[in-house]
TORKOL-4160 file (C-alpha; in steps of 0.2 Angstrom, whole numbers, padded with zeros to 4 digits, m for minus):
414
<pt num="1" X="m0194" Y="0354" Z="0374"/>
<pt num="2" X="m0199" Y="0364" Z="0359"/>
<pt num="3" X="m0191" Y="0362" Z="0343"/>
<pt num="4" X="m0184" Y="0375" Z="0331"/>
<pt num="5" X="m0200" Y="0377" Z="0321"/>
<pt num="6" X="m0209" Y="0381" Z="0337"/>
<pt num="7" X="m0197" Y="0394" Z="0344"/>
<pt num="8" X="m0191" Y="0404" Z="0328"/>
<pt num="9" X="m0197" Y="0410" Z="0312"/>
<pt num="10" X="m0187" Y="0401" Z="0298"/>
<pt num="11" X="m0191" Y="0405" Z="0280"/>
<pt num="12" X="m0174" Y="0405" Z="0271"/>
<pt num="13" X="m0170" Y="0423" Z="0277"/>
<pt num="14" X="m0186" Y="0430" Z="0271"/>
<pt num="15" X="m0194" Y="0441" Z="0285"/>
<pt num="16" X="m0212" Y="0441" Z="0291"/>
<pt num="17" X="m0213" Y="0459" Z="0286"/>
<pt num="18" X="m0207" Y="0456" Z="0269"/>
<pt num="19" X="m0220" Y="0442" Z="0266"/>
<pt num="20" X="m0234" Y="0453" Z="0273"/>
<pt num="21" X="m0229" Y="0468" Z="0262"/>
<pt num="22" X="m0229" Y="0457" Z="0246"/>
<pt num="23" X="m0244" Y="0446" Z="0250"/>
<pt num="24" X="m0254" Y="0454" Z="0263"/>
<pt num="25" X="m0261" Y="0449" Z="0280"/>
<pt num="26" X="m0267" Y="0437" Z="0287"/>
<pt num="27" X="m0256" Y="0425" Z="0277"/>
<pt num="28" X="m0252" Y="0406" Z="0278"/>
<pt num="29" X="m0234" Y="0403" Z="0274"/>
<pt num="30" X="m0226" Y="0386" Z="0271"/>
<pt num="31" X="m0207" Y="0381" Z="0271"/>
<pt num="32" X="m0204" Y="0368" Z="0258"/>
<pt num="33" X="m0188" Y="0362" Z="0266"/>
<pt num="34" X="m0197" Y="0357" Z="0281"/>
<pt num="35" X="m0209" Y="0346" Z="0271"/>
<pt num="36" X="m0195" Y="0337" Z="0263"/>
<pt num="37" X="m0185" Y="0335" Z="0279"/>
<pt num="38" X="m0199" Y="0328" Z="0289"/>
<pt num="39" X="m0204" Y="0315" Z="0275"/>
<pt num="40" X="m0186" Y="0309" Z="0273"/>
<pt num="41" X="m0184" Y="0307" Z="0292"/>
<pt num="42" X="m0199" Y="0296" Z="0292"/>
<pt num="43" X="m0195" Y="0286" Z="0277"/>
<pt num="44" X="m0177" Y="0283" Z="0283"/>
<pt num="45" X="m0182" Y="0278" Z="0300"/>
<pt num="46" X="m0187" Y="0260" Z="0296"/>
<pt num="47" X="m0175" Y="0245" Z="0293"/>
<pt num="48" X="m0189" Y="0234" Z="0287"/>
<pt num="49" X="m0188" Y="0235" Z="0268"/>
<pt num="50" X="m0207" Y="0236" Z="0263"/>
<pt num="51" X="m0213" Y="0252" Z="0271"/>
<pt num="52" X="m0224" Y="0265" Z="0262"/>
<pt num="53" X="m0229" Y="0282" Z="0267"/>
<pt num="54" X="m0246" Y="0288" Z="0263"/>
<pt num="55" X="m0248" Y="0307" Z="0266"/>
<pt num="56" X="m0264" Y="0310" Z="0275"/>
<pt num="57" X="m0269" Y="0325" Z="0264"/>
<pt num="58" X="m0283" Y="0331" Z="0275"/>
<pt num="59" X="m0270" Y="0340" Z="0285"/>
<pt num="60" X="m0266" Y="0351" Z="0270"/>
<pt num="61" X="m0273" Y="0349" Z="0253"/>
<pt num="62" X="m0265" Y="0363" Z="0243"/>
<pt num="63" X="m0260" Y="0355" Z="0227"/>
<pt num="64" X="m0243" Y="0363" Z="0227"/>
<pt num="65" X="m0239" Y="0355" Z="0244"/>
<pt num="66" X="m0246" Y="0338" Z="0238"/>
<pt num="67" X="m0234" Y="0339" Z="0223"/>
<pt num="68" X="m0219" Y="0340" Z="0235"/>
<pt num="69" X="m0224" Y="0324" Z="0243"/>
<pt num="70" X="m0228" Y="0316" Z="0226"/>
<pt num="71" X="m0210" Y="0320" Z="0220"/>
<pt num="72" X="m0203" Y="0313" Z="0236"/>
<pt num="73" X="m0212" Y="0296" Z="0233"/>
<pt num="74" X="m0227" Y="0297" Z="0244"/>
<pt num="75" X="m0243" Y="0289" Z="0242"/>
<pt num="76" X="m0260" Y="0297" Z="0247"/>
<pt num="77" X="m0272" Y="0294" Z="0261"/>
<pt num="78" X="m0289" Y="0301" Z="0256"/>
<pt num="79" X="m0305" Y="0303" Z="0266"/>
<pt num="80" X="m0317" Y="0311" Z="0254"/>
<pt num="81" X="m0321" Y="0311" Z="0235"/>
<pt num="82" X="m0315" Y="0329" Z="0235"/>
<pt num="83" X="m0298" Y="0323" Z="0242"/>
<pt num="84" X="m0298" Y="0310" Z="0228"/>
<pt num="85" X="m0301" Y="0324" Z="0215"/>
<pt num="86" X="m0287" Y="0335" Z="0222"/>
<pt num="87" X="m0275" Y="0320" Z="0223"/>
<pt num="88" X="m0277" Y="0316" Z="0205"/>
<pt num="89" X="m0276" Y="0334" Z="0200"/>
<pt num="90" X="m0259" Y="0334" Z="0209"/>
<pt num="91" X="m0253" Y="0320" Z="0198"/>
<pt num="92" X="m0255" Y="0305" Z="0209"/>
<pt num="93" X="m0262" Y="0290" Z="0200"/>
<pt num="94" X="m0277" Y="0279" Z="0206"/>
<pt num="95" X="m0264" Y="0266" Z="0212"/>
<pt num="96" X="m0256" Y="0279" Z="0223"/>
<pt num="97" X="m0272" Y="0282" Z="0233"/>
<pt num="98" X="m0281" Y="0274" Z="0247"/>
<pt num="99" X="m0299" Y="0280" Z="0251"/>
<pt num="100" X="m0304" Y="0278" Z="0269"/>
<pt num="101" X="m0321" Y="0286" Z="0271"/>
<pt num="102" X="m0332" Y="0288" Z="0286"/>
<pt num="103" X="m0350" Y="0285" Z="0285"/>
<pt num="104" X="m0349" Y="0287" Z="0266"/>
<pt num="105" X="m0365" Y="0289" Z="0255"/>
<pt num="106" X="m0367" Y="0277" Z="0240"/>
<pt num="107" X="m0362" Y="0290" Z="0228"/>
<pt num="108" X="m0346" Y="0293" Z="0237"/>
<pt num="109" X="m0341" Y="0275" Z="0236"/>
<pt num="110" X="m0346" Y="0275" Z="0218"/>
<pt num="111" X="m0334" Y="0290" Z="0215"/>
<pt num="112" X="m0320" Y="0280" Z="0221"/>
<pt num="113" X="m0325" Y="0264" Z="0212"/>
<pt num="114" X="m0327" Y="0273" Z="0195"/>
<pt num="115" X="m0309" Y="0279" Z="0197"/>
<pt num="116" X="m0302" Y="0262" Z="0202"/>
<pt num="117" X="m0296" Y="0268" Z="0219"/>
<pt num="118" X="m0295" Y="0255" Z="0233"/>
<pt num="119" X="m0308" Y="0258" Z="0247"/>
<pt num="120" X="m0306" Y="0255" Z="0265"/>
<pt num="121" X="m0322" Y="0248" Z="0273"/>
<pt num="122" X="m0326" Y="0253" Z="0290"/>
<pt num="123" X="m0342" Y="0244" Z="0294"/>
<pt num="124" X="m0352" Y="0229" Z="0289"/>
<pt num="125" X="m0366" Y="0238" Z="0282"/>
<pt num="126" X="m0355" Y="0249" Z="0271"/>
<pt num="127" X="m0347" Y="0233" Z="0265"/>
<pt num="128" X="m0364" Y="0227" Z="0259"/>
<pt num="129" X="m0367" Y="0243" Z="0250"/>
<pt num="130" X="m0350" Y="0243" Z="0242"/>
<pt num="131" X="m0352" Y="0226" Z="0235"/>
<pt num="132" X="m0368" Y="0231" Z="0226"/>
<pt num="133" X="m0358" Y="0243" Z="0216"/>
<pt num="134" X="m0348" Y="0229" Z="0207"/>
<pt num="135" X="m0332" Y="0239" Z="0209"/>
<pt num="136" X="m0314" Y="0232" Z="0212"/>
<pt num="137" X="m0315" Y="0216" Z="0222"/>
<pt num="138" X="m0299" Y="0220" Z="0232"/>
<pt num="139" X="m0303" Y="0230" Z="0248"/>
<pt num="140" X="m0295" Y="0236" Z="0264"/>
<pt num="141" X="m0305" Y="0235" Z="0280"/>
<pt num="142" X="m0303" Y="0247" Z="0295"/>
<pt num="143" X="m0303" Y="0239" Z="0312"/>
<pt num="144" X="m0306" Y="0247" Z="0328"/>
<pt num="145" X="m0293" Y="0239" Z="0339"/>
<pt num="146" X="m0301" Y="0244" Z="0356"/>
<pt num="147" X="m0287" Y="0256" Z="0359"/>
<pt num="148" X="m0286" Y="0275" Z="0357"/>
<pt num="149" X="m0274" Y="0289" Z="0361"/>
<pt num="150" X="m0273" Y="0308" Z="0356"/>
<pt num="151" X="m0270" Y="0325" Z="0361"/>
<pt num="152" X="m0288" Y="0329" Z="0364"/>
<pt num="153" X="m0304" Y="0318" Z="0366"/>
<pt num="154" X="m0310" Y="0324" Z="0349"/>
<pt num="155" X="m0295" Y="0317" Z="0341"/>
<pt num="156" X="m0296" Y="0299" Z="0348"/>
<pt num="157" X="m0301" Y="0287" Z="0334"/>
<pt num="158" X="m0300" Y="0270" Z="0342"/>
<pt num="159" X="m0309" Y="0262" Z="0357"/>
<pt num="160" X="m0327" Y="0258" Z="0362"/>
<pt num="161" X="m0332" Y="0277" Z="0361"/>
<pt num="162" X="m0326" Y="0279" Z="0343"/>
<pt num="163" X="m0337" Y="0279" Z="0327"/>
<pt num="164" X="m0322" Y="0273" Z="0317"/>
<pt num="165" X="m0319" Y="0255" Z="0310"/>
<pt num="166" X="m0326" Y="0238" Z="0313"/>
<pt num="167" X="m0324" Y="0233" Z="0331"/>
<pt num="168" X="m0311" Y="0220" Z="0333"/>
<pt num="169" X="m0322" Y="0207" Z="0340"/>
<pt num="170" X="m0333" Y="0208" Z="0324"/>
<pt num="171" X="m0318" Y="0204" Z="0312"/>
<pt num="172" X="m0323" Y="0186" Z="0310"/>
<pt num="173" X="m0340" Y="0192" Z="0304"/>
<pt num="174" X="m0331" Y="0204" Z="0292"/>
<pt num="175" X="m0320" Y="0190" Z="0285"/>
<pt num="176" X="m0335" Y="0179" Z="0282"/>
<pt num="177" X="m0346" Y="0193" Z="0275"/>
<pt num="178" X="m0332" Y="0199" Z="0263"/>
<pt num="179" X="m0330" Y="0181" Z="0256"/>
<pt num="180" X="m0349" Y="0179" Z="0254"/>
<pt num="181" X="m0350" Y="0195" Z="0244"/>
<pt num="182" X="m0335" Y="0190" Z="0233"/>
<pt num="183" X="m0323" Y="0203" Z="0240"/>
<pt num="184" X="m0305" Y="0200" Z="0244"/>
<pt num="185" X="m0298" Y="0208" Z="0260"/>
<pt num="186" X="m0280" Y="0213" Z="0254"/>
<pt num="187" X="m0276" Y="0226" Z="0268"/>
<pt num="188" X="m0281" Y="0230" Z="0286"/>
<pt num="189" X="m0281" Y="0247" Z="0292"/>
<pt num="190" X="m0282" Y="0256" Z="0309"/>
<pt num="191" X="m0280" Y="0273" Z="0316"/>
<pt num="192" X="m0280" Y="0276" Z="0334"/>
<pt num="193" X="m0279" Y="0295" Z="0336"/>
<pt num="194" X="m0269" Y="0311" Z="0332"/>
<pt num="195" X="m0255" Y="0320" Z="0341"/>
<pt num="196" X="m0247" Y="0305" Z="0349"/>
<pt num="197" X="m0230" Y="0309" Z="0356"/>
<pt num="198" X="m0226" Y="0293" Z="0366"/>
<pt num="199" X="m0218" Y="0279" Z="0356"/>
<pt num="200" X="m0225" Y="0265" Z="0367"/>
<pt num="201" X="m0243" Y="0271" Z="0363"/>
<pt num="202" X="m0240" Y="0269" Z="0345"/>
<pt num="203" X="m0232" Y="0252" Z="0347"/>
<pt num="204" X="m0246" Y="0246" Z="0358"/>
<pt num="205" X="m0258" Y="0250" Z="0344"/>
<pt num="206" X="m0248" Y="0241" Z="0331"/>
<pt num="207" X="m0248" Y="0226" Z="0342"/>
<pt num="208" X="m0267" Y="0226" Z="0343"/>
<pt num="209" X="m0269" Y="0229" Z="0324"/>
<pt num="210" X="m0257" Y="0214" Z="0320"/>
<pt num="211" X="m0267" Y="0203" Z="0331"/>
<pt num="212" X="m0282" Y="0206" Z="0320"/>
<pt num="213" X="m0271" Y="0205" Z="0304"/>
<pt num="214" X="m0265" Y="0188" Z="0309"/>
<pt num="215" X="m0283" Y="0181" Z="0307"/>
<pt num="216" X="m0285" Y="0186" Z="0289"/>
<pt num="217" X="m0277" Y="0176" Z="0275"/>
<pt num="218" X="m0270" Y="0183" Z="0259"/>
<pt num="219" X="m0266" Y="0200" Z="0265"/>
<pt num="220" X="m0255" Y="0212" Z="0255"/>
<pt num="221" X="m0252" Y="0226" Z="0267"/>
<pt num="222" X="m0256" Y="0232" Z="0285"/>
<pt num="223" X="m0259" Y="0250" Z="0287"/>
<pt num="224" X="m0256" Y="0258" Z="0304"/>
<pt num="225" X="m0263" Y="0274" Z="0300"/>
<pt num="226" X="m0256" Y="0291" Z="0306"/>
<pt num="227" X="m0256" Y="0300" Z="0323"/>
<pt num="228" X="m0237" Y="0304" Z="0325"/>
<pt num="229" X="m0238" Y="0321" Z="0334"/>
<pt num="230" X="m0226" Y="0336" Z="0335"/>
<pt num="231" X="m0222" Y="0346" Z="0350"/>
<pt num="232" X="m0233" Y="0362" Z="0350"/>
<pt num="233" X="m0229" Y="0369" Z="0367"/>
<pt num="234" X="m0212" Y="0372" Z="0375"/>
<pt num="235" X="m0214" Y="0358" Z="0388"/>
<pt num="236" X="m0218" Y="0345" Z="0375"/>
<pt num="237" X="m0205" Y="0332" Z="0369"/>
<pt num="238" X="m0203" Y="0327" Z="0351"/>
<pt num="239" X="m0208" Y="0310" Z="0346"/>
<pt num="240" X="m0193" Y="0298" Z="0347"/>
<pt num="241" X="m0193" Y="0293" Z="0328"/>
<pt num="242" X="m0177" Y="0283" Z="0330"/>
<pt num="243" X="m0183" Y="0272" Z="0344"/>
<pt num="244" X="m0200" Y="0271" Z="0335"/>
<pt num="245" X="m0192" Y="0265" Z="0319"/>
<pt num="246" X="m0181" Y="0252" Z="0328"/>
<pt num="247" X="m0196" Y="0245" Z="0338"/>
<pt num="248" X="m0208" Y="0246" Z="0323"/>
<pt num="249" X="m0196" Y="0237" Z="0311"/>
<pt num="250" X="m0194" Y="0223" Z="0324"/>
<pt num="251" X="m0213" Y="0221" Z="0325"/>
<pt num="252" X="m0215" Y="0220" Z="0306"/>
<pt num="253" X="m0201" Y="0208" Z="0303"/>
<pt num="254" X="m0207" Y="0197" Z="0317"/>
<pt num="255" X="m0225" Y="0197" Z="0311"/>
<pt num="256" X="m0221" Y="0194" Z="0293"/>
<pt num="257" X="m0211" Y="0179" Z="0298"/>
<pt num="258" X="m0225" Y="0172" Z="0308"/>
<pt num="259" X="m0237" Y="0176" Z="0294"/>
<pt num="260" X="m0227" Y="0168" Z="0281"/>
<pt num="261" X="m0226" Y="0183" Z="0269"/>
<pt num="262" X="m0216" Y="0199" Z="0269"/>
<pt num="263" X="m0231" Y="0211" Z="0269"/>
<pt num="264" X="m0230" Y="0229" Z="0265"/>
<pt num="265" X="m0233" Y="0241" Z="0280"/>
<pt num="266" X="m0240" Y="0258" Z="0278"/>
<pt num="267" X="m0240" Y="0273" Z="0288"/>
<pt num="268" X="m0252" Y="0288" Z="0285"/>
<pt num="269" X="m0244" Y="0304" Z="0293"/>
<pt num="270" X="m0252" Y="0321" Z="0291"/>
<pt num="271" X="m0248" Y="0332" Z="0305"/>
<pt num="272" X="m0230" Y="0325" Z="0307"/>
<pt num="273" X="m0226" Y="0330" Z="0289"/>
<pt num="274" X="m0234" Y="0347" Z="0288"/>
<pt num="275" X="m0237" Y="0356" Z="0305"/>
<pt num="276" X="m0220" Y="0362" Z="0308"/>
<pt num="277" X="m0218" Y="0369" Z="0290"/>
<pt num="278" X="m0232" Y="0382" Z="0292"/>
<pt num="279" X="m0235" Y="0398" Z="0300"/>
<pt num="280" X="m0250" Y="0410" Z="0300"/>
<pt num="281" X="m0245" Y="0428" Z="0300"/>
<pt num="282" X="m0257" Y="0440" Z="0307"/>
<pt num="283" X="m0256" Y="0459" Z="0311"/>
<pt num="284" X="m0259" Y="0467" Z="0328"/>
<pt num="285" X="m0274" Y="0479" Z="0326"/>
<pt num="286" X="m0279" Y="0483" Z="0344"/>
<pt num="287" X="m0274" Y="0483" Z="0362"/>
<pt num="288" X="m0285" Y="0485" Z="0377"/>
<pt num="289" X="m0286" Y="0480" Z="0396"/>
<pt num="290" X="m0300" Y="0474" Z="0407"/>
<pt num="291" X="m0298" Y="0470" Z="0426"/>
<pt num="292" X="m0294" Y="0452" Z="0421"/>
<pt num="293" X="m0283" Y="0453" Z="0405"/>
<pt num="294" X="m0273" Y="0463" Z="0393"/>
<pt num="295" X="m0279" Y="0459" Z="0375"/>
<pt num="296" X="m0270" Y="0461" Z="0359"/>
<pt num="297" X="m0282" Y="0461" Z="0344"/>
<pt num="298" X="m0277" Y="0454" Z="0327"/>
<pt num="299" X="m0284" Y="0454" Z="0309"/>
<pt num="300" X="m0287" Y="0435" Z="0309"/>
<pt num="301" X="m0297" Y="0423" Z="0320"/>
<pt num="302" X="m0304" Y="0405" Z="0323"/>
<pt num="303" X="m0311" Y="0406" Z="0305"/>
<pt num="304" X="m0293" Y="0405" Z="0299"/>
<pt num="305" X="m0286" Y="0394" Z="0313"/>
<pt num="306" X="m0299" Y="0384" Z="0323"/>
<pt num="307" X="m0288" Y="0372" Z="0333"/>
<pt num="308" X="m0286" Y="0383" Z="0348"/>
<pt num="309" X="m0305" Y="0386" Z="0351"/>
<pt num="310" X="m0309" Y="0368" Z="0345"/>
<pt num="311" X="m0296" Y="0358" Z="0355"/>
<pt num="312" X="m0289" Y="0371" Z="0367"/>
<pt num="313" X="m0273" Y="0368" Z="0356"/>
<pt num="314" X="m0257" Y="0377" Z="0361"/>
<pt num="315" X="m0248" Y="0386" Z="0346"/>
<pt num="316" X="m0232" Y="0396" Z="0350"/>
<pt num="317" X="m0234" Y="0414" Z="0345"/>
<pt num="318" X="m0219" Y="0425" Z="0340"/>
<pt num="319" X="m0218" Y="0444" Z="0338"/>
<pt num="320" X="m0208" Y="0445" Z="0322"/>
<pt num="321" X="m0208" Y="0464" Z="0322"/>
<pt num="322" X="m0202" Y="0467" Z="0340"/>
<pt num="323" X="m0194" Y="0450" Z="0346"/>
<pt num="324" X="m0183" Y="0459" Z="0359"/>
<pt num="325" X="m0197" Y="0469" Z="0367"/>
<pt num="326" X="m0201" Y="0467" Z="0385"/>
<pt num="327" X="m0212" Y="0451" Z="0388"/>
<pt num="328" X="m0229" Y="0455" Z="0394"/>
<pt num="329" X="m0244" Y="0443" Z="0398"/>
<pt num="330" X="m0257" Y="0445" Z="0385"/>
<pt num="331" X="m0272" Y="0436" Z="0377"/>
<pt num="332" X="m0270" Y="0436" Z="0358"/>
<pt num="333" X="m0288" Y="0438" Z="0351"/>
<pt num="334" X="m0296" Y="0437" Z="0334"/>
<pt num="335" X="m0308" Y="0448" Z="0325"/>
<pt num="336" X="m0323" Y="0436" Z="0325"/>
<pt num="337" X="m0339" Y="0440" Z="0334"/>
<pt num="338" X="m0337" Y="0426" Z="0347"/>
<pt num="339" X="m0331" Y="0427" Z="0365"/>
<pt num="340" X="m0320" Y="0412" Z="0363"/>
<pt num="341" X="m0311" Y="0419" Z="0348"/>
<pt num="342" X="m0293" Y="0418" Z="0356"/>
<pt num="343" X="m0277" Y="0411" Z="0349"/>
<pt num="344" X="m0271" Y="0409" Z="0367"/>
<pt num="345" X="m0285" Y="0398" Z="0374"/>
<pt num="346" X="m0284" Y="0381" Z="0383"/>
<pt num="347" X="m0296" Y="0367" Z="0387"/>
<pt num="348" X="m0301" Y="0377" Z="0403"/>
<pt num="349" X="m0303" Y="0394" Z="0395"/>
<pt num="350" X="m0291" Y="0409" Z="0391"/>
<pt num="351" X="m0273" Y="0407" Z="0395"/>
<pt num="352" X="m0262" Y="0423" Z="0395"/>
<pt num="353" X="m0246" Y="0421" Z="0386"/>
<pt num="354" X="m0229" Y="0430" Z="0389"/>
<pt num="355" X="m0225" Y="0438" Z="0372"/>
<pt num="356" X="m0213" Y="0452" Z="0368"/>
<pt num="357" X="m0222" Y="0468" Z="0369"/>
<pt num="358" X="m0234" Y="0469" Z="0354"/>
<pt num="359" X="m0237" Y="0486" Z="0346"/>
<pt num="360" X="m0251" Y="0491" Z="0334"/>
<pt num="361" X="m0245" Y="0485" Z="0317"/>
<pt num="362" X="m0233" Y="0472" Z="0323"/>
<pt num="363" X="m0233" Y="0455" Z="0314"/>
<pt num="364" X="m0236" Y="0440" Z="0324"/>
<pt num="365" X="m0232" Y="0422" Z="0318"/>
<pt num="366" X="m0243" Y="0408" Z="0324"/>
<pt num="367" X="m0232" Y="0392" Z="0323"/>
<pt num="368" X="m0236" Y="0374" Z="0319"/>
<pt num="369" X="m0250" Y="0380" Z="0307"/>
<pt num="370" X="m0246" Y="0370" Z="0292"/>
<pt num="371" X="m0258" Y="0356" Z="0297"/>
<pt num="372" X="m0276" Y="0358" Z="0300"/>
<pt num="373" X="m0275" Y="0376" Z="0297"/>
<pt num="374" X="m0281" Y="0382" Z="0280"/>
<pt num="375" X="m0290" Y="0365" Z="0277"/>
<pt num="376" X="m0301" Y="0368" Z="0293"/>
<pt num="377" X="m0304" Y="0387" Z="0289"/>
<pt num="378" X="m0321" Y="0395" Z="0285"/>
<pt num="379" X="m0329" Y="0411" Z="0279"/>
<pt num="380" X="m0338" Y="0414" Z="0296"/>
<pt num="381" X="m0343" Y="0432" Z="0299"/>
<pt num="382" X="m0342" Y="0433" Z="0280"/>
<pt num="383" X="m0323" Y="0435" Z="0280"/>
<pt num="384" X="m0312" Y="0429" Z="0266"/>
<pt num="385" X="m0299" Y="0416" Z="0269"/>
<pt num="386" X="m0281" Y="0420" Z="0268"/>
<pt num="387" X="m0268" Y="0418" Z="0254"/>
<pt num="388" X="m0256" Y="0404" Z="0255"/>
<pt num="389" X="m0237" Y="0406" Z="0251"/>
<pt num="390" X="m0224" Y="0393" Z="0248"/>
<pt num="391" X="m0205" Y="0397" Z="0252"/>
<pt num="392" X="m0192" Y="0386" Z="0243"/>
<pt num="393" X="m0174" Y="0390" Z="0239"/>
<pt num="394" X="m0175" Y="0407" Z="0247"/>
<pt num="395" X="m0190" Y="0413" Z="0236"/>
<pt num="396" X="m0208" Y="0415" Z="0240"/>
<pt num="397" X="m0222" Y="0411" Z="0228"/>
<pt num="398" X="m0241" Y="0412" Z="0229"/>
<pt num="399" X="m0249" Y="0395" Z="0229"/>
<pt num="400" X="m0267" Y="0401" Z="0233"/>
<pt num="401" X="m0275" Y="0418" Z="0230"/>
<pt num="402" X="m0283" Y="0428" Z="0244"/>
<pt num="403" X="m0302" Y="0426" Z="0243"/>
<pt num="404" X="m0312" Y="0442" Z="0239"/>
<pt num="405" X="m0329" Y="0448" Z="0244"/>
<pt num="406" X="m0335" Y="0442" Z="0227"/>
<pt num="407" X="m0329" Y="0424" Z="0232"/>
<pt num="408" X="m0341" Y="0424" Z="0247"/>
<pt num="409" X="m0356" Y="0425" Z="0235"/>
<pt num="410" X="m0349" Y="0416" Z="0220"/>
<pt num="411" X="m0360" Y="0401" Z="0221"/>
<pt num="412" X="m0376" Y="0409" Z="0226"/>
<pt num="413" X="m0391" Y="0410" Z="0214"/>
<pt num="414" X="m0397" Y="0428" Z="0213"/>
């Protein structure tokens, strides 16, 4: 079943209309209380004493959001030099970061080395390149554990079809190569996918990772990556965090006992921490009918929230202005010049949604937009990106200005 964040607009008593009146539309809005609640729920789920949370900042890189997690004691999972840059600007130290790149160029590895950030190596060839930089000798390696799960095929990051990590049957070669290059494997990392809602799938992946970890002497930590999902549609059930914490803690205690050292265990949540805190507010601008559908047009599109058209992802949509209106089956459409620009689209095409009657000018809230929303946005059709607002203690403040037309050409050479 859907949770509160999916079925209602909850911004400390501040209405959608008031937010749009002050900051404009479309608008990304984040609830700081939910960021904190989700982090503390996860942090307190484990009985095992040495667990660290590394926020996967690719889900939302606004510095103000990252500062909240820093204050809560989080570390940071980064996947690019840009994310390293932003993390340091947000006040994290190099020791708080883990850099886990994918097919990195040599200059990207050097960027991390120059800032003394630990690097996760995901291929034998990259390990050779990294060694030539003469950076820190302690490294982490990413293993592909031959298992993957996720809400969509594009989000599965483990298994034989995945580009990520050193395949599990090459780990002996990786261990030998690192020793020959003078590198010390201090951590092992795996990430199997995104949007996982079944505890047993995550536990199965943990088991596979620990089998590889047991073959490496001198480890300081094991990183299980992220992937814990949240319910997007009303028929999805939330991840059972209590059951997961109990099972995972038992796994970690048992492995540490066999390994002979109480290792540190890391988790890298992104979506779990941020998705339910965010809403994309849009304004209804048009209504029309065809023999097949009734459309409601809006002042936003997949340039601002790409997940529906990219993954067929479900995002619950609320009519904030007319919540008691008679429900009608409609497609919520964007303003981008593409046929697939719908917020109500599934893997097999358009999916009409029953939404309280939408009138021109009504404000709609697209829920679970705090993760992979703004960070995946673009200027397609030469449209500026929205502003971002953070609500805390009943007050809303601007944390990113709305782009202007001048911003679209700011870096062009005339």
